[in-house]
All heavy atoms as an XYZ file, in Angstrom:
841
protein
N       0.815     -1.209      0.008
C       0.004      0.002     -0.009
C       0.860      1.249      0.002
O       0.601      2.174     -0.736
C      -0.937     -0.036      1.197
C      -1.948      1.116      1.298
C      -2.879      1.098      0.113
C      -2.740      1.016      2.570
N       1.929      1.255      0.826
C       2.818      2.400      0.867
C       3.568      2.598     -0.443
O       3.828      3.710     -0.855
C       3.806      2.273      2.010
C       3.171      2.444      3.354
C       4.202      2.338      4.452
N       3.584      2.246      5.744
C       3.776      3.123      6.731
N       4.607      4.105      6.529
N       3.165      2.999      7.864
N       3.925      1.475     -1.079
C       4.620      1.565     -2.368
C       3.718      2.189     -3.426
O       4.204      2.939     -4.281
C       5.087      0.195     -2.814
C       6.287     -0.384     -2.030
C       6.628     -1.783     -2.516
C       7.493      0.513     -2.128
N       2.427      1.882     -3.359
C       1.504      2.502     -4.336
C       1.406      4.002     -4.091
O       1.344      4.769     -5.028
C       0.134      1.854     -4.215
C       0.028      0.405     -4.698
C      -1.352     -0.166     -4.429
C       0.340      0.328     -6.174
N       1.390      4.421     -2.813
C       1.349      5.863     -2.492
C       2.633      6.525     -2.941
O       2.610      7.609     -3.480
C       1.150      6.053     -0.987
C      -0.246      5.721     -0.517
C      -0.377      5.988      0.970
C      -1.746      5.597      1.486
N      -1.867      5.807      2.921
N       3.773      5.833     -2.751
C       5.057      6.380     -3.199
C       5.080      6.506     -4.726
O       5.598      7.490     -5.256
C       6.204      5.493     -2.708
C       7.607      5.952     -3.084
C       7.931      7.305     -2.477
C       8.608      4.914     -2.590
N       4.542      5.530     -5.395
C       4.483      5.562     -6.856
C       3.628      6.760     -7.338
O       3.995      7.465     -8.275
C       3.936      4.275     -7.407
C       4.040      4.125     -8.922
C       3.618      2.750     -9.393
O       3.766      1.780     -8.650
O       3.100      2.701    -10.518
N       2.497      6.996     -6.665
C       1.661      8.130     -7.000
C       2.376      9.444     -6.751
O       2.309     10.378     -7.551
C       0.350      8.105     -6.209
C      -0.657      7.129     -6.691
C      -1.925      7.195     -5.875
C      -2.942      6.187     -6.278
N      -4.151      6.264     -5.475
N       3.113      9.498     -5.627
C       3.872     10.740     -5.292
C       4.953     10.999     -6.346
O       5.125     12.127     -6.784
C       4.469     10.597     -3.904
C       5.301     11.771     -3.424
C       4.432     12.995     -3.236
C       6.030     11.409     -2.130
N       5.666      9.959     -6.724
C       6.706     10.115     -7.755
C       6.102     10.551     -9.099
O       6.687     11.383     -9.797
C       7.480      8.804     -7.925
C       8.452      8.449     -6.803
C       9.044      7.080     -7.036
C       9.538      9.480     -6.651
N       4.935      9.999     -9.435
C       4.273     10.406    -10.676
C       3.887     11.881    -10.627
O       4.039     12.612    -11.601
C       3.057      9.535    -10.933
N       3.401     12.340     -9.453
C       3.051     13.751     -9.287
C       4.288     14.651     -9.426
O       4.232     15.698    -10.077
C       2.410     13.995     -7.926
C       0.991     13.548     -7.875
S       0.145     13.782     -6.257
C       1.091     14.939     -5.368
N       5.397     14.229     -8.849
C       6.646     15.001     -8.949
C       7.102     15.075    -10.398
O       7.480     16.163    -10.886
C       7.732     14.425     -8.045
C       9.088     15.048     -8.316
C       7.351     14.601     -6.584
N       7.071     13.942    -11.098
C       7.467     13.935    -12.503
C       6.578     14.864    -13.351
O       7.057     15.517    -14.272
C       7.396     12.501    -13.109
C       8.637     11.695    -12.853
C       8.584     10.460    -12.200
C       9.900     12.147    -13.253
C       9.734      9.713    -11.992
C      11.045     11.393    -13.050
C      10.954     10.182    -12.401
O      12.095      9.452    -12.200
N       5.286     14.890    -13.019
C       4.352     15.769    -13.771
C       4.659     17.269    -13.517
O       4.417     18.088    -14.389
C       2.906     15.475    -13.395
C       2.443     14.145    -13.944
O       3.078     13.624    -14.904
O       1.449     13.598    -13.408
N       5.165     17.571    -12.316
C       5.441     18.972    -11.971
C       6.763     19.471    -12.547
O       6.984     20.677    -12.626
C       5.435     19.162    -10.458
C       4.073     18.957     -9.865
S       3.907     19.037     -8.065
C       5.431     19.579     -7.419
N       7.645     18.572    -12.964
C       8.951     18.967    -13.478
C       8.806     19.479    -14.918
O       8.317     18.765    -15.789
C       9.953     17.797    -13.419
C      10.191     17.410    -11.962
C      11.243     18.180    -14.095
C      11.069     16.162    -11.815
N       9.240     20.722    -15.139
C       9.142     21.290    -16.489
C      10.460     21.178    -17.237
O      10.488     21.096    -18.455
C       8.755     22.778    -16.396
C       7.341     22.949    -15.892
O       6.539     22.028    -16.092
O       7.048     23.988    -15.285
N      11.571     21.210    -16.523
C      12.872     21.227    -17.147
C      13.373     19.807    -17.387
O      13.273     18.948    -16.519
C      13.850     21.973    -16.238
O      15.167     21.742    -16.625
N      13.930     19.586    -18.562
C      14.536     18.257    -18.851
C      15.738     18.013    -17.950
O      15.960     16.885    -17.487
C      14.944     18.168    -20.332
C      15.453     16.792    -20.714
C      15.802     16.704    -22.178
O      15.374     17.572    -22.963
O      16.466     15.720    -22.521
N      16.485     19.052    -17.665
C      17.633     18.952    -16.783
C      17.180     18.471    -15.378
O      17.782     17.548    -14.813
C      18.343     20.294    -16.685
C      19.478     20.337    -15.709
N      20.644     19.654    -15.936
C      19.602     20.937    -14.500
C      21.448     19.847    -14.891
N      20.819     20.628    -14.037
N      16.141     19.069    -14.823
C      15.683     18.667    -13.520
C      15.093     17.250    -13.545
O      15.190     16.492    -12.577
C      14.625     19.663    -13.001
C      15.210     20.966    -12.543
S      16.553     20.780    -11.337
C      15.689     20.064     -9.975
N      14.476     16.886    -14.662
C      13.946     15.540    -14.827
C      15.073     14.520    -14.733
O      14.973     13.501    -14.037
C      13.232     15.422    -16.166
C      12.594     14.099    -16.392
C      11.349     13.801    -15.819
C      13.211     13.122    -17.163
C      10.747     12.565    -16.025
C      12.617     11.888    -17.374
C      11.365     11.602    -16.814
N      16.190     14.802    -15.373
C      17.361     13.929    -15.353
C      17.937     13.874    -13.960
O      18.289     12.776    -13.454
C      18.392     14.351    -16.402
C      17.847     14.113    -17.809
C      19.720     13.608    -16.218
C      18.687     14.741    -18.907
N      18.079     14.994    -13.314
C      18.630     15.041    -11.939
C      17.738     14.258    -10.995
O      18.227     13.443    -10.183
C      18.785     16.533    -11.453
C      19.074     16.567     -9.992
C      19.901     17.215    -12.249
N      16.443     14.442    -11.085
C      15.515     13.715    -10.220
C      15.595     12.203    -10.456
O      15.593     11.430     -9.518
C      14.063     14.197    -10.418
C      13.104     13.593     -9.486
C      13.051     13.971     -8.148
C      12.247     12.585     -9.922
C      12.179     13.377     -7.280
C      11.358     11.990     -9.059
C      11.307     12.389     -7.732
N      15.680     11.815    -11.712
C      15.809     10.378    -12.039
C      17.105      9.784    -11.484
O      17.111      8.711    -10.918
C      15.729     10.172    -13.571
O      14.517     10.715    -14.046
C      15.841      8.699    -13.946
N      18.167     10.549    -11.591
C      19.477     10.087    -11.050
C      19.387      9.954     -9.526
O      19.884      8.985     -8.952
C      20.604     11.037    -11.457
C      20.960     10.875    -12.914
S      22.225     12.054    -13.440
C      23.554     11.663    -12.338
N      18.779     10.923     -8.857
C      18.634     10.850     -7.398
C      17.789      9.644     -6.974
O      18.091      8.979     -5.993
C      18.015     12.146     -6.869
C      18.915     13.358     -6.862
C      18.141     14.594     -6.444
C      20.112     13.152     -5.970
N      16.749      9.388     -7.755
C      15.915      8.230     -7.480
C      16.712      6.932     -7.608
O      16.580      6.023     -6.783
C      14.702      8.203     -8.431
C      13.597      7.289     -7.945
C      12.488      7.279     -8.903
N      12.852      6.259     -9.897
C      12.207      6.022    -10.986
N      11.166      6.742    -11.295
N      12.589      5.088    -11.813
N      17.534      6.833     -8.632
C      18.377      5.638     -8.833
C      19.407      5.482     -7.727
O      19.667      4.368     -7.246
C      19.023      5.667    -10.202
C      18.105      5.505    -11.387
C      18.831      5.727    -12.687
C      17.460      4.112    -11.382
N      20.020      6.571     -7.309
C      20.999      6.531     -6.230
C      20.329      6.096     -4.932
O      20.868      5.273     -4.178
C      21.705      7.888     -6.056
C      22.495      7.968     -4.754
C      22.625      8.160     -7.230
N      19.116      6.619     -4.661
C      18.395      6.232     -3.457
C      18.069      4.722     -3.517
O      18.183      4.013     -2.505
C      17.104      7.019     -3.345
N      17.705      4.213     -4.682
C      17.420      2.775     -4.813
C      18.653      1.952     -4.514
O      18.612      0.943     -3.799
C      16.898      2.474     -6.230
C      16.756      1.007     -6.491
C      15.699      0.291     -5.940
C      17.677      0.342     -7.269
C      15.580     -1.074     -6.172
C      17.568     -1.016     -7.533
C      16.508     -1.710     -6.963
N      19.820      2.390     -5.028
C      21.051      1.664     -4.807
C      21.440      1.661     -3.328
O      21.866      0.659     -2.763
C      22.191      2.225     -5.667
C      21.945      1.894     -7.153
C      23.564      1.711     -5.258
C      22.856      2.626     -8.129
N      21.258      2.816     -2.651
C      21.580      2.893     -1.228
C      20.675      1.978     -0.395
O      21.127      1.284      0.474
C      21.480      4.362     -0.738
C      21.511      4.449      0.768
C      22.612      5.183     -1.352
N      19.354      1.987     -0.734
C      18.436      1.119      0.022
C      18.762     -0.355     -0.246
O      18.746     -1.173      0.677
C      16.961      1.456     -0.372
C      15.999      0.398      0.149
C      16.603      2.835      0.141
N      19.063     -0.711     -1.484
C      19.409     -2.081     -1.815
C      20.700     -2.492     -1.071
O      20.749     -3.579     -0.474
C      19.598     -2.237     -3.314
C      20.023     -3.621     -3.792
C      18.939     -4.653     -3.513
C      20.362     -3.606     -5.276
N      21.695     -1.638     -1.053
C      22.928     -1.947     -0.353
C      22.721     -2.021      1.156
O      23.385     -2.808      1.840
C      24.029     -0.924     -0.691
C      24.731     -1.301     -1.969
O      25.418     -2.296     -2.044
N      24.532     -0.504     -2.990
N      21.834     -1.194      1.687
C      21.490     -1.268      3.115
C      20.939     -2.659      3.430
O      21.324     -3.289      4.435
C      20.502     -0.177      3.478
C      19.910     -0.372      4.824
N      20.578     -0.104      5.995
C      18.675     -0.831      5.185
C      19.781     -0.388      7.032
N      18.625     -0.825      6.583
N      19.981     -3.126      2.631
C      19.372     -4.457      2.863
C      20.422     -5.559      2.780
O      20.442     -6.475      3.611
C      18.243     -4.681      1.853
N      21.299     -5.461      1.773
C      22.341     -6.502      1.630
C      23.327     -6.415      2.811
O      23.760     -7.470      3.341
C      23.085     -6.324      0.302
C      22.136     -6.650     -0.866
C      24.353     -7.172      0.212
C      22.652     -6.316     -2.224
N      23.651     -5.213      3.255
C      24.542     -5.053      4.412
C      23.930     -5.665      5.680
O      24.625     -6.337      6.456
C      24.876     -3.584      4.648
N      22.628     -5.457      5.852
C      21.969     -6.034      7.014
C      21.965     -7.556      6.947
O      22.178     -8.244      7.968
C      20.533     -5.504      7.133
S      20.474     -3.769      7.614
N      21.713     -8.103      5.757
C      21.761     -9.559      5.595
C      23.170    -10.114      5.841
O      23.355    -11.185      6.436
C      21.295     -9.967      4.210
C      19.780     -9.877      3.974
C      19.463    -10.058      2.496
C      19.061    -10.883      4.833
N      24.194     -9.381      5.387
C      25.586     -9.811      5.566
C      25.926     -9.800      7.088
O      26.550    -10.759      7.592
C      26.513     -8.872      4.824
C      27.986     -9.149      4.965
C      28.883     -8.326      5.531
C      28.707    -10.318      4.560
N      30.137     -8.888      5.479
C      30.055    -10.121      4.894
C      28.342    -11.508      3.938
C      31.025    -11.049      4.636
C      29.323    -12.425      3.688
C      30.650    -12.204      4.032
N      25.480     -8.787      7.792
C      25.729     -8.741      9.236
C      24.988     -9.860      9.939
O      25.550    -10.552     10.788
C      25.248     -7.368      9.795
C      25.443     -7.261     11.279
C      26.679     -6.992     11.811
C      24.398     -7.426     12.158
C      26.882     -6.890     13.187
C      24.556     -7.337     13.521
C      25.788     -7.056     14.023
O      25.989     -6.975     15.390
N      23.742    -10.128      9.548
C      22.927    -11.171     10.152
C      23.596    -12.527      9.896
O      23.635    -13.361     10.819
C      21.513    -11.161      9.569
C      20.656    -12.248     10.068
C      19.984    -12.303     11.255
C      20.386    -13.479      9.417
N      19.303    -13.491     11.370
C      19.531    -14.240     10.234
C      20.758    -14.019      8.185
C      19.057    -15.494      9.885
C      20.296    -15.262      7.852
C      19.456    -15.992      8.695
N      24.124    -12.734      8.699
C      24.791    -13.980      8.372
C      26.023    -14.180      9.265
O      26.255    -15.274      9.782
C      25.235    -13.976      6.898
O      24.090    -13.758      6.066
C      25.893    -15.287      6.501
N      26.776    -13.112      9.480
C      27.931    -13.215     10.370
C      27.526    -13.514     11.801
O      28.180    -14.315     12.497
N      26.439    -12.910     12.296
C      25.949    -13.158     13.650
C      25.496    -14.609     13.799
O      25.714    -15.237     14.822
C      24.833    -12.208     13.994
C      25.214    -10.775     14.157
C      26.085    -10.531     15.333
N      25.307    -10.599     16.550
C      25.692    -10.129     17.728
N      26.892     -9.586     17.832
N      24.948    -10.222     18.759
N      24.819    -15.115     12.774
C      24.342    -16.492     12.825
C      25.534    -17.473     12.860
O      25.498    -18.446     13.618
C      23.447    -16.820     11.603
C      22.152    -16.053     11.596
C      21.302    -16.367     12.810
O      21.139    -17.511     13.225
N      20.762    -15.324     13.413
N      26.551    -17.198     12.077
C      27.735    -18.063     12.072
C      28.447    -17.954     13.420
O      28.939    -18.967     13.939
C      28.670    -17.666     10.952
N      28.507    -16.780     13.983
C      29.152    -16.597     15.278
C      28.365    -17.358     16.360
O      28.964    -18.012     17.205
C      29.192    -15.087     15.643
C      30.082    -14.773     16.811
S      30.359    -13.021     17.008
C      28.790    -12.469     17.598
N      27.044    -17.299     16.322
C      26.206    -18.029     17.297
C      26.383    -19.517     17.151
O      26.287    -20.253     18.152
C      24.754    -17.648     17.122
N      26.645    -19.993     15.936
C      26.838    -21.423     15.701
C      28.268    -21.881     16.027
O      28.579    -23.057     15.925
C      26.517    -21.753     14.219
N      29.122    -20.936     16.403
C      30.513    -21.260     16.752
C      31.419    -21.466     15.578
O      32.501    -22.036     15.702
N      30.981    -21.021     14.387
C      31.808    -21.174     13.191
C      32.681    -19.954     13.001
O      32.434    -18.883     13.565
C      30.903    -21.315     11.951
C      30.055    -22.550     11.968
C      29.152    -22.614     10.757
O      29.327    -21.813      9.833
O      28.287    -23.495     10.731
N      33.748    -20.109     12.214
C      34.571    -18.991     11.849
C      33.733    -18.004     11.037
O      32.979    -18.411     10.148
C      35.769    -19.463     11.033
C      36.840    -18.456     10.853
S      38.249    -19.298     10.088
C      39.339    -17.948      9.951
N      33.836    -16.694     11.321
C      32.987    -15.724     10.645
C      33.720    -14.409     10.433
O      34.749    -14.155     11.014
C      31.705    -15.500     11.459
C      32.012    -15.011     12.845
O      32.345    -13.841     13.039
N      31.916    -15.895     13.810
N      33.141    -13.558      9.576
C      33.797    -12.292      9.229
C      33.751    -11.297     10.388
O      34.622    -10.418     10.446
C      33.164    -11.708      7.991
C      31.790    -11.101      8.177
C      30.609    -11.763      8.040
C      31.505     -9.758      8.525
N      29.578    -10.890      8.288
C      30.093     -9.664      8.597
C      32.245     -8.642      8.801
C      29.440     -8.482      8.905
C      31.631     -7.470      9.116
C      30.221     -7.387      9.164
N      32.834    -11.413     11.313
C      32.764    -10.460     12.431
C      33.904    -10.624     13.411
O      34.390     -9.637     13.988
C      31.437    -10.623     13.186
C      30.203    -10.127     12.477
C      28.942    -10.598     13.168
C      30.218     -8.596     12.430
N      34.377    -11.833     13.579
C      35.482    -12.092     14.541
C      36.827    -12.248     13.886
O      37.849    -12.121     14.547
C      35.154    -13.354     15.353
C      33.928    -13.237     16.211
C      33.584    -14.511     16.901
O      33.518    -15.585     16.227
O      33.375    -14.482     18.132
N      36.895    -12.583     12.592
C      38.157    -12.940     11.962
C      38.494    -12.056     10.741
O      38.790    -12.545      9.671
C      38.156    -14.425     11.536
C      37.943    -15.332     12.684
N      36.685    -15.811     13.040
C      38.795    -15.838     13.581
C      36.801    -16.579     14.090
N      38.075    -16.612     14.477
N      38.382    -10.745     10.925
C      38.688     -9.813      9.842
C      39.573     -8.686     10.384
O      39.227     -8.048     11.390
C      37.404     -9.204      9.240
O      36.633    -10.262      8.686
C      37.707     -8.207      8.174
N      40.644     -8.398      9.702
C      41.492     -7.265     10.070
C      42.278     -7.458     11.350
O      42.264     -8.509     11.960
N      42.971     -6.396     11.772
C      43.803     -6.480     12.957
C      42.999     -6.612     14.228
O      43.460     -7.199     15.221
C      44.591     -5.141     12.951
C      43.852     -4.236     12.049
C      43.085     -5.101     11.099
N      41.773     -6.058     14.264
C      40.903     -6.228     15.428
C      39.513     -6.677     14.947
O      39.076     -6.223     13.882
C      40.789     -4.933     16.233
O      40.181     -3.920     15.453
N      38.864     -7.541     15.687
C      37.573     -8.053     15.241
C      36.528     -6.937     15.066
O      36.477     -5.997     15.887
C      37.157     -9.001     16.362
C      38.392     -9.355     17.076
C      39.308     -8.168     16.954
N      35.736     -7.033     14.039
C      34.669     -6.044     13.783
C      33.676     -6.054     14.904
O      33.145     -5.002     15.299
C      33.994     -6.340     12.433
C      32.808     -5.409     12.195
C      34.977     -6.219     11.295
N      33.415     -7.204     15.497
C      32.401     -7.340     16.534
C      32.795     -6.550     17.796
O      31.929     -6.170     18.578
C      32.145     -8.839     16.866
C      30.846     -9.012     17.638
C      33.306     -9.434     17.605
C      29.608     -8.729     16.835
N      34.092     -6.269     17.975
C      34.529     -5.488     19.131
C      34.252     -4.016     18.989
O      34.288     -3.266     19.984
C      36.038     -5.705     19.400
C      36.323     -7.123     19.917
O      35.373     -7.807     20.330
O      37.511     -7.513     19.875
N      33.985     -3.545     17.765
C      33.688     -2.138     17.531
C      32.242     -1.813     17.922
O      31.450     -2.688     18.236
N      31.931     -0.518     17.940
C      30.555     -0.172     18.252
C      29.620     -0.482     17.068
O      30.079     -0.897     15.991
C      30.459      1.328     18.629
C      30.903      2.266     17.507
O      31.385      1.781     16.490
O      30.752      3.481     17.696
N      28.325     -0.300     17.262
C      27.362     -0.698     16.241
C      27.530      0.104     14.950
O      27.357     -0.444     13.868
C      25.929     -0.478     16.779
C      24.884     -1.021     15.863
S      25.111     -2.777     15.503
C      23.759     -3.490     16.368
N      27.928      1.348     15.041
C      28.153      2.175     13.843
C      29.306      1.603     13.029
O      29.208      1.492     11.786
C      28.441      3.629     14.206
C      28.696      4.563     13.028
C      27.451      4.599     12.116
C      29.044      5.948     13.507
N      30.368      1.171     13.685
C      31.509      0.545     12.971
C      31.077     -0.759     12.308
O      31.455     -1.034     11.170
C      32.650      0.309     13.930
C      33.794     -0.429     13.323
C      34.188     -1.721     13.574
C      34.696      0.033     12.306
N      35.259     -2.072     12.789
C      35.603     -0.984     12.018
C      34.833      1.260     11.638
C      36.619     -0.857     11.049
C      35.834      1.372     10.698
C      36.694      0.317     10.394
N      30.313     -1.562     12.989
C      29.835     -2.824     12.419
C      28.953     -2.553     11.204
O      29.077     -3.237     10.169
C      29.055     -3.611     13.463
C      29.901     -4.052     14.614
C      29.113     -4.633     15.763
O      27.937     -4.953     15.604
N      29.714     -4.761     16.924
N      28.053     -1.553     11.304
C      27.179     -1.232     10.183
C      27.968     -0.682      8.995
O      27.737     -1.092      7.876
C      26.080     -0.225     10.587
C      25.254      0.220      9.409
C      24.299     -0.643      8.863
C      25.448      1.451      8.814
C      23.543     -0.256      7.780
C      24.711      1.836      7.734
C      23.741      0.980      7.196
O      23.015      1.348      6.114
N      28.877      0.236      9.251
C      29.612      0.828      8.126
C      30.543     -0.201      7.473
O      30.731     -0.158      6.244
C      30.458      2.069      8.578
O      31.276      1.686      9.670
C      29.552      3.203      8.948
N      31.057     -1.155      8.218
C      31.835     -2.226      7.648
C      30.965     -3.116      6.749
O      31.374     -3.474      5.646
C      32.513     -3.048      8.747
O      33.321     -2.217      9.568
C      33.407     -4.141      8.144
N      29.770     -3.431      7.245
C      28.839     -4.204      6.445
C      28.424     -3.467      5.187
O      28.366     -4.028      4.084
C      27.562     -4.535      7.232
O      27.865     -5.381      8.331
N      28.154     -2.180      5.339
C      27.738     -1.368      4.198
C      28.883     -1.239      3.173
O      28.660     -1.355      1.978
C      27.287      0.017      4.657
C      26.703      0.869      3.562
S      25.176      0.172      2.965
C      24.333      1.635      2.482
N      30.086     -1.065      3.660
C      31.263     -0.988      2.806
C      31.414     -2.283      2.026
O      31.662     -2.290      0.819
C      32.510     -0.664      3.606
C      33.746     -0.490      2.790
N      34.988     -0.751      3.273
C      33.920     -0.051      1.516
C      35.878     -0.506      2.318
N      35.257     -0.082      1.255
N      31.264     -3.414      2.714
C      31.359     -4.732      2.032
C      30.301     -4.812      0.939
O      30.573     -5.255     -0.172
C      31.212     -5.863      3.039
C      31.195     -7.200      2.370
C      32.289     -7.961      2.041
C      30.067     -7.905      1.867
N      31.881     -9.091      1.391
C      30.527     -9.103      1.302
C      28.697     -7.678      1.879
C      29.684    -10.031      0.729
C      27.845     -8.597      1.318
C      28.338     -9.764      0.727
N      29.073     -4.408      1.273
C      27.970     -4.466      0.308
C      28.257     -3.617     -0.923
O      28.030     -4.045     -2.048
C      26.671     -4.011      1.001
O      25.620     -3.990      0.066
N      28.757     -2.408     -0.708
C      29.079     -1.527     -1.817
C      30.197     -2.097     -2.685
O      30.157     -1.954     -3.916
C      29.473     -0.155     -1.317
C      28.337      0.691     -0.750
C      28.889      1.908     -0.021
C      27.399      1.125     -1.873
N      31.163     -2.760     -2.097
C      32.260     -3.323     -2.880
C      31.817     -4.506     -3.730
O      32.487     -4.851     -4.685
C      33.442     -3.774     -2.011
O      33.009     -4.756     -1.094
C      34.057     -2.589     -1.279
N      30.651     -5.089     -3.436
C      30.147     -6.189     -4.241
C      29.594     -5.692     -5.568
O      29.483     -6.429     -6.524
C      29.074     -6.960     -3.491
C      29.540     -7.535     -2.182
C      30.850     -8.287     -2.258
O      30.972     -9.270     -3.017
N      31.852     -7.836     -1.528
N      29.228     -4.386     -5.616
C      28.672     -3.789     -6.827
C      29.720     -3.024     -7.650
O      29.375     -2.513     -8.715
C      27.521     -2.838     -6.481
C      26.299     -3.574     -6.040
C      26.079     -3.839     -4.707
C      25.359     -3.981     -6.958
C      24.940     -4.518     -4.307
C      24.219     -4.651     -6.575
C      24.000     -4.934     -5.228
N      30.909     -2.915     -7.155
C      31.928     -2.139     -7.832
C      33.193     -2.992     -7.948
O      33.326     -4.003     -7.275
C      32.278     -0.856     -7.050
O      32.775     -1.219     -5.773
C      31.056      0.050     -6.910
N      34.163     -2.576     -8.768
C      35.396     -3.373     -8.876
C      36.345     -3.026     -7.740
O      37.581     -3.094     -7.899
C      35.955     -2.932    -10.221
C      35.395     -1.583    -10.494
C      34.039     -1.545     -9.794
N      35.861     -2.664     -6.573
C      36.703     -2.359     -5.433
C      36.998     -3.660     -4.649
O      36.382     -4.672     -4.850
C      36.007     -1.369     -4.506
N      37.966     -3.547     -3.760
C      38.284     -4.717     -2.933
C      38.187     -4.323     -1.476
O      38.139     -3.136     -1.138
C      39.710     -5.204     -3.230
O      40.633     -4.205     -2.901
N      38.153     -5.317     -0.605
C      38.015     -5.083      0.798
C      38.594     -6.229      1.589
O      38.653     -7.347      1.091
C      36.536     -4.886      1.148
C      36.298     -4.514      2.588
S      34.574     -4.219      2.898
C      34.713     -3.630      4.538
N      38.998     -5.935      2.808
C      39.587     -6.927      3.714
C      38.574     -7.977      4.146
O      38.911     -9.079      4.482
C      40.104     -6.196      4.961
C      41.433     -6.757      5.421
O      42.007     -7.552      4.678
O      41.875     -6.361      6.519
N      37.283     -7.608      4.207
C      36.262     -8.529      4.695
C      35.875     -9.472      3.583
O      35.647     -9.110      2.467
C      35.006     -7.691      5.128
C      33.859     -8.593      5.490
C      35.347     -6.756      6.258
N      35.782    -10.739      3.960
C      35.376    -11.792      2.995
C      34.698    -12.921      3.759
O      34.771    -13.014      4.985
C      36.576    -12.306      2.224
O      37.521    -12.872      3.102
N      34.070    -13.800      3.018
C      33.398    -14.936      3.622
C      34.376    -15.822      4.314
O      35.475    -16.084      3.829
C      32.606    -15.705      2.550
N      33.982    -16.355      5.478
C      34.854    -17.233      6.260
C      34.253    -18.624      6.454
O      34.870    -19.501      7.049
C      35.101    -16.655      7.641
C      35.710    -15.269      7.629
C      37.131    -15.332      7.232
N      37.732    -13.979      7.359
C      38.736    -13.560      6.689
N      39.338    -14.373      5.851
N      39.216    -12.351      6.840
N      33.020    -18.861      5.960
C      32.399    -20.162      6.086
C      31.418    -20.374      4.939
O      31.255    -19.464      4.104
C      31.677    -20.320      7.442
C      30.607    -19.278      7.653
O      29.781    -19.052      6.788
N      30.641    -18.591      8.800
N      30.796    -21.511      4.859
C      29.918    -21.859      3.730
C      28.692    -20.956      3.704
O      28.270    -20.491      2.665
C      29.513    -23.346      3.795
C      28.496    -23.666      2.720
C      30.706    -24.235      3.677
N      28.084    -20.681      4.854
C      26.886    -19.846      4.935
C      27.148    -18.450      4.393
O      26.335    -17.888      3.669
C      26.367    -19.770      6.357
C      25.124    -18.956      6.612
C      23.944    -19.561      5.833
C      24.797    -18.880      8.088
N      28.283    -17.871      4.759
C      28.622    -16.544      4.291
C      28.926    -16.555      2.811
O      28.717    -15.645      2.080
C      29.799    -15.972      5.071
C      29.462    -15.717      6.505
C      30.657    -15.242      7.344
O      31.774    -15.217      6.827
O      30.422    -14.913      8.511
């Protein structure tokens, strides 16, 4: 239901845009927002996967990455590490964090 309301709102905004330049800018912003939301969801799943592996006593990315375990950092550090990993999956970038077990 909310997605339908959002779709109606976006259609209203598109109808109000007179400039082709602003139309392109708005479309680009919409695509960037979609990519950020998608990466947020993937980052949350990646974090959840690491927590599940940690609870099962398996080797995992939260405890076995970098000079100090990610799990020892605060929640913001854990989230930004997950988000960074998620972003690197969509780009040709590399990162220290990688899968440590079959589930990951």
